[in-house]
N, C-alpha and C positions, 0 to 999 in steps of 0.2 A: 215599488222598492226595492225592485234590483236596478235600476235608474241612482235611488239613492244610493245605493252601497260603489256602485262606478265613480259616483259623484263624492263621497265622503273618502273614498281609498283614492289617494292621490297616487301613493306608490306603484299602484294594479295599473292607473292609467297610463301614468309615464311606462310602464313598459311595455302596455300593449299600443300604443303611440309608436313605441321605440320599434316590437315587434313587427310592425305592419308597415313601417317605413322601410326595412330590410328586407319583409319578404317582395314588395312593389320593387326596391334596387333590383332584387336576385332576378324575380322577374322581366325588368327590363334591360337589363344586360344580359338578360339569358336570349332577348328577342331579337334585340338588337345587331348579333350574330348572323342573324340571319337574314341574310341580302335580299331576298324578297321584301321581307317586312320592311327594310331600311327603305328601299324603294318605294314604299308607301309614301314617306314623308313629305317628299314633292308634291304629290298628289293631295294628302290633305291640304297641307300649305294651300295651295291652286284653288282648295275648294272653300279653303276659309278666306282667302286675299279681300273679299269683297268686306268680311265681317272685321277684318283687322282697317282696314282703307276706311271703314264708316267707324270704326272708334277712335281710331287717328284725328280724325278729319271731328269728329263729336267732341273728344279733351280740347283740341287746337281750339277750336269754335266756342267752345262753354263761356272761356272767359269773356266773350265777345258779349256772346246773349246774355250774359247775364249784366253784363256793364247795363247794353241797351234796354235790357226787360226792368231792369231797378230802380237806375239811377235817369233813365230819360223818358219814357214812354209810360210810366206807369205815375207820370207825375203830368201827362197831357190829359185834359178831363174824359175827352172819348175813351181812353182804355179804365180811369178810374171806374168808368158804366159797362165798361168791355175786359176787365183783367187777362179772361180765357186767349181775347184775340193779342193780348201783347207781348204773348211769346212766339208765336208763329211769324208775328211781324218780323221780330229782333235777330228770327230765326232768318227769313228772307233777306233783310238786308245785311245780316252779317256775311250770306253765302254769295248774295249781289258784289258784295265788298271785296269778298275773296276773288271771283270770275273778273271782278274790274281789275287786280292785281295783276291775275296770271295773263289776261289779256294784254295788258299794258307793257309786260316782262319779255310777252312772244311778238307782240308789233313793235316794240321800240328798242328794247333792252338787247334782245337776242340779234337782232341785223345787225344794231354797234357794235356786239361784242366781233360779230363775225366779219366785218369788215376791218376793226380793227389786226384781228390776227391775220386776216389775209395782206394787208400792210405791212407790218412785223415782217411776216414770209415774207413777201415782195420784197421789202429792204433786206433781208439777210442774203434771198438769193442773186438779187445784182450783185453782191460783193462778192470779188475775185484777191487773192492775195495780193496782189500786185497795186487793186487800189484800198487794199489795208495796210500797204509798205510807205503810199504814198500819204494817203492821210496823216502815218505817225510819223514821216517826215517833216509836215508842215504843221505839226504840230508841237513838235520839239524845238523847231526852227523858232516859231511865233512865238512861245514863248522860253525860248533863248536858255533851253534847256540842253546843258551839255553832256554826255556819258561816254564812256570807253566803249569800245569796240565790240569786246568779247558781250560787254552787257545788252549791247544795240542788237549784235546778232541772235544771243539768248530771247531779246525781247521778239526780236521778228519768229524767232520756232516758236516761244509762245502762242502767238497770235495765230501763226499756221497752223497750230494744232487745234486750235481753240476752233477755228473757220471750217477744218475739215469735220470736225465734231458734231458742227454745226448744220454742214452742210448736207453729213450722210444722216444727221438726227431729222433734216426734213424731208429726206426721202420715204421716210413713214406716216408724212401728212396723210397721200390721198387714202393710205389702208386705215387711217384716225377718221375720216372723212366719209369712208366707207361704213365703218364702227357705227358712228355719228347717225348714220341714217339708217343703218339696223336695228339702234335702240330706237329710232324715232319710230319705225313701224314697229317693234314691238310696243311701243307707249299706242299705237293708235289700235293695237289687237287686244291691249287691254282697257281698253275706255267702256269696255260693259262690265268689267269691274269695278272702273272706278264710278259709273254712272249710279251701279247697286250701292257701292260704299255713300256714295253720297247719299240715295234714300235711305239707306240705314243709319246714315250719322243725323238723318230729321228726326226719323222716328226715336233715336235716343236720345235727341236732345228735349224733343217733347214732353217723354214721357220718363226724362232721368230719376224722376223724384220714385215712380214706381221700379224702375231698375235697381235702384239703391236699397228699397224699401225689400224687396227679395231675396237682394246680395247679404243684408244685415240678416234676414231669416235662417237664411242657409246657412251663415256663419253660425248662429245661436243653435242648429240643431246640430252641428259638427263639435263645437268647443264651448265649454262653462263662458260664464258673463264676463267675468276679467280677462277672459283669454280674448273675447271677442272685443273689447275695448282697449285691449293693448294693442291689438291688428289692425281697430278705426285708429287708434291715436296714431301710430305709426304711417297708414296711408294717408290719414288729412299730412302729417309731416311731408312724406315722399310729395305729396300733391302742390304741396306750398314754397317745397324747395326748387322742386321741378319749374312751375309756376314762374317763380322769382326769377330766378337763374337766364331759365330760355328765353321767357319775353323779356325781362332788362337787359338781358346781352343780344339780344335783336337788335332792339330799340336803340342802346349803344352802339351797334355795330353801324344803322342805319345812318345815325347821324355822324360820325365820321366818316359813312362815305359819303354821303352828301357836301361835308364841311372841304373835303378833298378834292371832291368835282370840284365845288366852285373853285378851291385854290388854283388848280389846275389848270381852268380857264384862266383866269388873274394873269397866273403864272405864265400862260401859253406855252404850259407843258403839251407833247403827243399824247395820242388815246386817253383822253382823261376819262370816258366811259369804261376801259376796260382796265386801268387801272384803278378806279376807282373801287369798281366791284372786288378785285383782286385784295383792295386793304379792305373792303367789309368784309366779305367771307373770312378771311384769316381774322381779324380780329376777333372772331366771336371764338377762336382759342383764348386762355387767357393765360398769359407770360411770356408764350412760347409765337403767339399767332402774330403781333405787331412787327416781326422781323422776320417769319418766315413770307409775309405779303411782301417786309420793305425790298427783299434781297430782287426778284425779279424785276419791279417796277425801279430801282436804284439802277442796276444794270442794264435794262434796256434803254433806258434815259443816257446814260453814260454814253452808250455805243452810238447813239444820234446826236446827240451833244453833251460836252461833260460840263461846260459850266452848268446847264441845266440840271445835270444830274447830281450836283451837286446842292442847289436850290430845292430838290425833290428830297435828299437824306435830310437838309435841316428842316425841310418841309413837314416832313414826315415823324424825325424825333420830336420838332416842337407839339404836333398834331397827339401824339401818342403819352407825351408830359401832360398835356390840355385833359387827354381820357383818365392816364390814371388816377390824376390827383386832384379832378374836380369832376368833369361829367361823369368818370364810371362810380366811382362811392355814393352819388348823386342817387343814379337809377337803381345801382345794382344794391349799395347799402351791405350790411353783413348777410347775405342769401344765403351763402351756403355756408357757414360757420367755419370753413377750413382755415388752417395757418397756410403761410404759402409754400411752407416744404410740404403739407397735405395734398394743395393743389399740384406742385410739380409732381408729388408719384402718382397719383390721379390721370395726367395729362402722357405723362410717361406709359405706364401701364395700359390707358385706353387707347391709347395711337400702337402701340405694341400690338392689340387685340384686333381692332377693330379700323385703323387708320384716320385718318382726319376727324371721323363723324365721331370716332373712340375719343378721342382728344379732347373733343365737345362736350358731349354724354355721359365722360368718365368721369368731369367733376363733381356733378349735381350726385351720379350715382355712388360715387366715394361716399360723398357728404351725408346721404342714409347711412351709408354702411357702418360707415367710424362713429354716426352719434347712436344707432342700435347698439354698435360693438359696446360704446363707452357708456349708457345708459346700464348695460349688461353687467358690464366689471362694477361698474357704483353700485347699484341694487348687490352684487354679489358681496361687496366692501363692506357694505354698513350692513347686511344680514351676519356676516361673520364678525363684525362688531359689535352688532346687536347680544350676539350667542356670546363671545368675549366678557363682555362687560357686567352679563349674566350671571356667567360662572365669578369672576370675580368679586360681585356682591354679594353670591350665595358662599365663598368662601371666606371673606371678611367676615359674614354673618354668623359662620360654623364657628370659627378664630374666635370672635367675639364670645363666644356662646360658652366654650370651651373655658377662658379666663373668667368671663364669672361664676361658672363652676369651681 
């Protein structure tokens, strides 16, 4: 009886929810002023670290395991008679592929990057002002470029300042390497959390239906059926946006990186692996990413060989046009449902809050928020229009009644 009273009284339920949120907010802000309790947050996160790693791994690998289980293994005769084993096998294959990728990166790509970075550092360390002046004179003479004395002196001063800045920056390289070593040791110490996270991810993938059913039952206890349906719809849409954008953008950027690597080898460009990784990673950021990646790649190539630098610039422009016009739309489609101005806004705000990761994840997050807000506005607008139309009909009916009398 009491339950029905609360369910039927919408305003009362709304007031109680609001009161609960206000009380929780007051309690939260009151206790966050206490430094001891604030210091507990890192400890709690440390304890929860394996579960966070497990949840992220399970979410990332879920798409792959679903594809293997439903589209490949389920069609094999053995798994038709043993359907329970198909999931375990699909999870095993997914983790083996992930481990293979990680081992490949550690064994091949990272040594290539380290070697390329060392070569770049050695190249700049071996350059002094006299070498730059000699190269500049040779370049101007070779290409019959005639400039005034004042312009020449200004050019020399600019190059000297650039070299001094670069040399001073390279002094911090040992500190950077020490920092990398420290982070490597930290990663090794986190190995236990990673192993536990993998085990948690395996159990989450094996029992995902039970977990989802439990979450749904919990929601039905806390909210009405209509609210649960709304929450489920929002979660489903969020998952769809993140899957489409993150997976699509990763595949797109990987293809661009491979094409750039092959093109670099054909054009005999320096540091093809390092440059391909820079282009691929920065391509993950919509709109601004290609420009961010092009700057260091073109600048380094021009310093080594100006003619090749020009070819690199042309190659990157052509590659980005191919990505923007042909490859990107085919892979991504309209997965985020945002206009260009919305994407730019999401990148700027995300970058300001969380740096490069914010620039990438800001786009799908803003897409979800914008869609939820748009649906809310549309619902509110339709509701007000319905009330308005109803009032207009009633007014018209009253007028007609008065006229007939």
